[in-house]
Each structure stands twice: as C-alpha cells, then as structure tokens.
TORROMI-149206 format. One record per residue (C-alpha): residue number from 1; residue in one letter; x negated, z, y negated. Coordinates in steps of 0.5 Angstrom, whole numbers, plus 500, padded with zeros to 3 digits. Last residue first. Layout:
BEGIN
NUM / A / X / Z / Y
...
//
This chain:
BEGIN
307 / X / 532 / 548 / 967
306 / X / 530 / 555 / 963
305 / X / 522 / 555 / 965
304 / X / 519 / 559 / 960
303 / X / 513 / 556 / 958
302 / X / 514 / 557 / 951
301 / X / 507 / 560 / 950
300 / X / 503 / 559 / 956
299 / X / 498 / 554 / 954
298 / X / 496 / 558 / 948
297 / X / 492 / 563 / 952
296 / X / 487 / 557 / 954
295 / X / 484 / 555 / 960
294 / X / 489 / 556 / 965
293 / X / 485 / 558 / 972
292 / X / 491 / 563 / 975
291 / X / 486 / 569 / 976
290 / X / 481 / 567 / 969
289 / X / 488 / 567 / 965
288 / X / 491 / 574 / 969
287 / X / 485 / 577 / 967
286 / X / 484 / 575 / 961
285 / X / 491 / 577 / 959
284 / X / 489 / 584 / 963
283 / X / 483 / 586 / 958
282 / X / 488 / 584 / 952
281 / X / 493 / 588 / 955
280 / X / 488 / 594 / 955
279 / X / 486 / 594 / 949
278 / X / 492 / 594 / 946
277 / X / 495 / 600 / 950
276 / X / 488 / 604 / 950
275 / X / 492 / 609 / 944
274 / X / 496 / 611 / 951
273 / X / 503 / 613 / 950
272 / X / 503 / 613 / 941
271 / X / 500 / 606 / 942
270 / X / 505 / 604 / 946
269 / X / 511 / 604 / 942
268 / X / 508 / 599 / 937
267 / X / 504 / 593 / 940
266 / X / 505 / 587 / 938
265 / X / 505 / 579 / 940
264 / X / 502 / 573 / 938
263 / X / 504 / 566 / 940
262 / X / 511 / 568 / 942
261 / X / 515 / 563 / 945
260 / X / 519 / 565 / 951
259 / X / 513 / 565 / 955
258 / X / 509 / 569 / 951
257 / X / 513 / 575 / 951
256 / X / 513 / 575 / 958
255 / X / 506 / 575 / 959
254 / X / 506 / 580 / 953
253 / X / 510 / 585 / 957
252 / X / 506 / 583 / 964
251 / X / 499 / 585 / 961
250 / X / 503 / 592 / 959
249 / X / 506 / 597 / 954
248 / X / 511 / 592 / 950
247 / X / 517 / 595 / 948
246 / X / 519 / 590 / 942
245 / X / 514 / 586 / 938
244 / X / 514 / 578 / 938
243 / X / 509 / 574 / 933
242 / X / 513 / 567 / 932
241 / X / 510 / 561 / 930
240 / X / 514 / 557 / 925
239 / X / 519 / 551 / 928
238 / X / 524 / 555 / 928
237 / X / 531 / 555 / 933
236 / X / 528 / 555 / 940
235 / X / 522 / 560 / 939
234 / X / 528 / 564 / 934
233 / X / 532 / 564 / 941
232 / X / 526 / 566 / 945
231 / X / 524 / 572 / 941
230 / X / 531 / 575 / 940
229 / X / 532 / 573 / 948
228 / X / 526 / 578 / 949
227 / X / 527 / 583 / 943
226 / X / 533 / 585 / 946
225 / X / 530 / 585 / 953
224 / X / 524 / 589 / 950
223 / X / 529 / 595 / 947
222 / X / 529 / 600 / 952
221 / X / 522 / 599 / 953
220 / X / 520 / 602 / 946
219 / X / 523 / 602 / 940
218 / X / 530 / 605 / 937
217 / X / 529 / 606 / 929
216 / X / 534 / 612 / 926
215 / X / 540 / 615 / 924
214 / X / 542 / 622 / 921
213 / X / 536 / 622 / 916
212 / X / 535 / 630 / 919
211 / X / 534 / 627 / 926
210 / X / 537 / 630 / 931
209 / X / 544 / 629 / 929
208 / X / 548 / 635 / 929
207 / X / 552 / 639 / 934
206 / X / 548 / 644 / 934
205 / X / 549 / 645 / 941
204 / X / 550 / 638 / 943
203 / X / 544 / 636 / 938
202 / X / 545 / 629 / 937
201 / X / 541 / 622 / 938
200 / X / 542 / 616 / 933
199 / X / 539 / 608 / 934
198 / X / 539 / 602 / 929
197 / X / 535 / 597 / 933
196 / X / 527 / 596 / 930
195 / X / 523 / 591 / 928
194 / X / 523 / 585 / 933
193 / X / 521 / 581 / 930
192 / X / 515 / 577 / 926
191 / X / 516 / 570 / 923
190 / X / 510 / 566 / 921
189 / X / 508 / 562 / 915
188 / X / 514 / 563 / 910
187 / X / 516 / 557 / 905
186 / X / 523 / 559 / 903
185 / X / 526 / 555 / 908
184 / X / 522 / 558 / 914
183 / X / 525 / 564 / 911
182 / X / 532 / 562 / 912
181 / X / 531 / 559 / 918
180 / X / 528 / 565 / 921
179 / X / 535 / 569 / 919
178 / X / 540 / 564 / 921
177 / X / 536 / 566 / 928
176 / X / 537 / 572 / 928
175 / X / 544 / 572 / 928
174 / X / 549 / 577 / 925
173 / X / 544 / 582 / 924
172 / X / 541 / 588 / 926
171 / X / 535 / 585 / 929
170 / X / 531 / 585 / 924
169 / X / 526 / 581 / 922
168 / X / 518 / 582 / 919
167 / X / 516 / 575 / 915
166 / X / 509 / 573 / 915
165 / X / 506 / 570 / 909
164 / X / 499 / 567 / 909
163 / X / 495 / 568 / 903
162 / X / 496 / 565 / 897
161 / X / 500 / 569 / 893
160 / X / 505 / 570 / 888
159 / X / 510 / 564 / 889
158 / X / 511 / 566 / 896
157 / X / 514 / 573 / 894
156 / X / 519 / 570 / 891
155 / X / 521 / 565 / 896
154 / X / 521 / 571 / 901
153 / X / 526 / 576 / 897
152 / X / 530 / 570 / 896
151 / X / 530 / 568 / 902
150 / X / 532 / 574 / 905
149 / X / 538 / 575 / 900
148 / X / 540 / 569 / 902
147 / X / 540 / 570 / 909
146 / X / 543 / 576 / 910
145 / X / 541 / 583 / 912
144 / X / 532 / 583 / 911
143 / X / 534 / 584 / 904
142 / X / 538 / 590 / 905
141 / X / 533 / 592 / 911
140 / X / 527 / 594 / 907
139 / X / 531 / 596 / 900
138 / X / 535 / 602 / 899
137 / X / 537 / 608 / 903
136 / X / 530 / 608 / 908
135 / X / 530 / 608 / 914
134 / X / 533 / 601 / 917
133 / X / 526 / 597 / 915
132 / X / 527 / 590 / 916
131 / X / 526 / 586 / 910
130 / X / 519 / 587 / 911
129 / X / 514 / 582 / 909
128 / X / 507 / 582 / 913
127 / X / 500 / 579 / 909
126 / X / 495 / 575 / 911
125 / X / 487 / 577 / 911
124 / X / 486 / 582 / 907
123 / X / 479 / 583 / 907
122 / X / 478 / 582 / 899
121 / X / 484 / 584 / 894
120 / X / 486 / 580 / 889
119 / X / 492 / 577 / 893
118 / X / 493 / 585 / 895
117 / X / 495 / 588 / 887
116 / X / 500 / 581 / 886
115 / X / 504 / 583 / 893
114 / X / 505 / 590 / 891
113 / X / 509 / 587 / 884
112 / X / 513 / 582 / 888
111 / X / 515 / 587 / 893
110 / X / 517 / 591 / 887
109 / X / 520 / 586 / 884
108 / X / 524 / 584 / 889
107 / X / 527 / 592 / 890
106 / X / 526 / 598 / 894
105 / X / 520 / 595 / 897
104 / X / 516 / 594 / 903
103 / X / 508 / 591 / 905
102 / X / 505 / 590 / 912
101 / X / 498 / 588 / 911
100 / X / 495 / 584 / 916
99 / X / 487 / 585 / 918
98 / X / 484 / 580 / 923
97 / X / 478 / 583 / 927
96 / X / 471 / 586 / 925
95 / X / 472 / 591 / 922
94 / X / 469 / 593 / 915
93 / X / 474 / 591 / 911
92 / X / 479 / 596 / 914
91 / X / 475 / 601 / 912
90 / X / 475 / 599 / 904
89 / X / 482 / 598 / 905
88 / X / 484 / 605 / 906
87 / X / 481 / 609 / 899
86 / X / 481 / 604 / 893
85 / X / 486 / 599 / 896
84 / X / 490 / 603 / 899
83 / X / 491 / 608 / 893
82 / X / 493 / 603 / 888
81 / X / 498 / 600 / 894
80 / X / 502 / 607 / 895
79 / X / 499 / 612 / 899
78 / X / 504 / 611 / 905
77 / X / 511 / 614 / 908
76 / X / 516 / 608 / 910
75 / X / 522 / 613 / 911
74 / X / 519 / 616 / 917
73 / X / 526 / 615 / 921
72 / X / 524 / 614 / 928
71 / X / 527 / 614 / 934
70 / X / 523 / 613 / 942
69 / X / 524 / 610 / 947
68 / X / 525 / 610 / 955
67 / X / 531 / 615 / 955
66 / X / 530 / 617 / 948
65 / X / 524 / 621 / 944
64 / X / 525 / 624 / 937
63 / X / 522 / 622 / 931
62 / X / 523 / 625 / 924
61 / X / 525 / 631 / 924
60 / X / 523 / 632 / 919
59 / X / 525 / 629 / 911
58 / X / 525 / 623 / 910
57 / X / 519 / 619 / 907
56 / X / 513 / 621 / 902
55 / X / 512 / 615 / 898
54 / X / 507 / 613 / 895
53 / X / 508 / 608 / 889
52 / X / 508 / 600 / 889
51 / X / 510 / 601 / 897
50 / X / 505 / 600 / 903
49 / X / 508 / 599 / 910
48 / X / 503 / 601 / 916
47 / X / 498 / 597 / 917
46 / X / 497 / 591 / 922
45 / X / 491 / 591 / 925
44 / X / 488 / 584 / 929
43 / X / 486 / 581 / 934
42 / X / 484 / 587 / 938
41 / X / 477 / 588 / 941
40 / X / 473 / 590 / 934
39 / X / 478 / 596 / 934
38 / X / 474 / 599 / 939
37 / X / 479 / 605 / 942
36 / X / 480 / 613 / 940
35 / X / 476 / 614 / 934
34 / X / 477 / 608 / 930
33 / X / 485 / 610 / 932
32 / X / 486 / 614 / 925
31 / X / 481 / 608 / 921
30 / X / 487 / 603 / 922
29 / X / 491 / 605 / 916
28 / X / 497 / 608 / 921
27 / X / 498 / 605 / 928
26 / X / 505 / 605 / 930
25 / X / 507 / 604 / 923
24 / X / 506 / 597 / 923
23 / X / 505 / 594 / 930
22 / X / 499 / 594 / 934
21 / X / 495 / 585 / 934
20 / X / 494 / 582 / 941
19 / X / 493 / 575 / 941
18 / X / 486 / 574 / 941
17 / X / 480 / 572 / 937
16 / X / 485 / 570 / 931
15 / X / 484 / 565 / 927
14 / X / 488 / 564 / 920
13 / X / 489 / 557 / 918
12 / X / 497 / 559 / 918
11 / X / 496 / 562 / 925
10 / X / 491 / 560 / 930
9 / X / 490 / 564 / 937
8 / X / 483 / 565 / 939
7 / X / 484 / 568 / 948
6 / X / 480 / 563 / 950
5 / X / 478 / 563 / 958
4 / X / 471 / 563 / 961
3 / X / 471 / 561 / 968
2 / X / 469 / 565 / 974
1 / X / 472 / 562 / 981
//
C-alpha cells in the first residue's frame, strides 16, 4: 500500500519539513555543499559556529582519522558575525529550508553580542548555542561543564533574543541530565546532543600527539552508543525537544535516535564520508514509514520499549 507519509516536525513553533539537519562544523556555511546535494531536501542547515570576531582556529594538523571516527581540533575557525551577515547569510536566505545559526563565544558577553546582531537579521529560524566545544582554550566547554554556568549563559542569551534557542550539550560532564535540566530552567527551547567526546591520538614514531592541539573532539560511529544513551537519558529527564547527534550515518541510526526520544537528528561526520548522507536518510525515513504503514514520523519519537 503506497500511502502518503508526514515527515514534518515542529520544534519551538518552527516547522521543519523533515527531522534531518546537518551538524555545525561539518557543513561550512551551507554554500560549500550546494553543488553536491539538493539543500532544499534537508530539514534544515546548521551553520558552523559564529563568534563576534573572526577566528583562524587552532594550528594544523587539526584533524585525524581514528578507528570508526575522527578527531578534530578546528578551534571554531570562522569569519566572524559581521562578515557572516554580509557574505554568508544572503545565500542561506535563498534556501528553501530552515536556517539555524550556531553561536559560540569566549565570554557570556560575547555570546550575547553575537545573538543580538543575529536577532536583527531576517532569514534565521533558530539559534544553536554552542556551550560544549572541547577544542578551544577559553569559553565553549567552560560554560557547558557545570549546570550553573550553562544556566547563566542560556538565560543571558534568552533575554536578548526572540529567536528560539537550542542549547548544544557536551558529553564531557558528570551528569548530562543535570545540564539539560539547567538549560531548560534557563529558558532553552530545545537541546541538541551530543557534541564530541574529548580524545587524542599519538604518533609513536615521533612520540608526539598527532593533533597540534594535543586533544580534540571525537566524532563518528565510535560515539553513537554514548550519544544514544545520553539522548535517552535527557529525553526522560526533561520536557524539552531533543535533537540527537553522534555517529548518524544511515536510516537505521536515525531511527534509533528517534526511538530513544530525539524528535530530530543532525548528521555530522557522515557528511565527510558521503555528502549525500543526510538526503539518503530523509529518503530512507520516508521509505521506512511507508513500509511500516506509519503516518507520521513523530509517531516514532520516544517509542523505545524498555519494559
């Protein structure tokens, strides 16, 4: 039976055509992938992290392949908020998909400054607040390591924008449920998790770290079981919409996250392996719903049987 299915999802009053986003830092500013995939087929594009001033990031080498994954220590390299608005946003505005801008900073004041600038721009549907980057010397993980600082950062940001706020959480914490509850209390509209796990690689011939930054963020299939467990825990602990991230490379991966309680997912590392990964997952979810005669993708969210 070939019935019509509904892949749409609504988060914080923003309607997405499907639950598949591309993760920050793996998709540039969107334009880089324009010749490779039909961007309108995505639920939305999440930009790389934007800071108040441009950043060159960490010195090379800053990526290395690992078993079932990769380490990166890019260090939030980006053009800065002014150039983003002038040079990158006009392209994003033309896309027939949702636009989520990821925001990072070294101080809460910097987060607020960037958010205030972006909030005056048309064409942005949501902001993802990166309080979980493990690859910079200050800021980032500083705010995502303790519930109190995460709460303060999100609260300050929320006070300066009418755009929906998604807090991106780190797995490198004692209790990710505590972190999620803290940002929920601060007014976050959604949470995305997980960001990368802290890891390192060593060149045994040189007896030196492979990354110039020494440590980096581990992503890819290697972290999927950790991400799944944390998504499930946060979905149980809060009422916030959860966007799942971590080693999602195919339709089955996406389905696992949806069953664990995520209402949407982000494809990250998979974009490097095959730029078509996200669109293939959209098609795969559509096919799965038809095969199982399920009308809405939302009918799968949180339907994990644990009893």
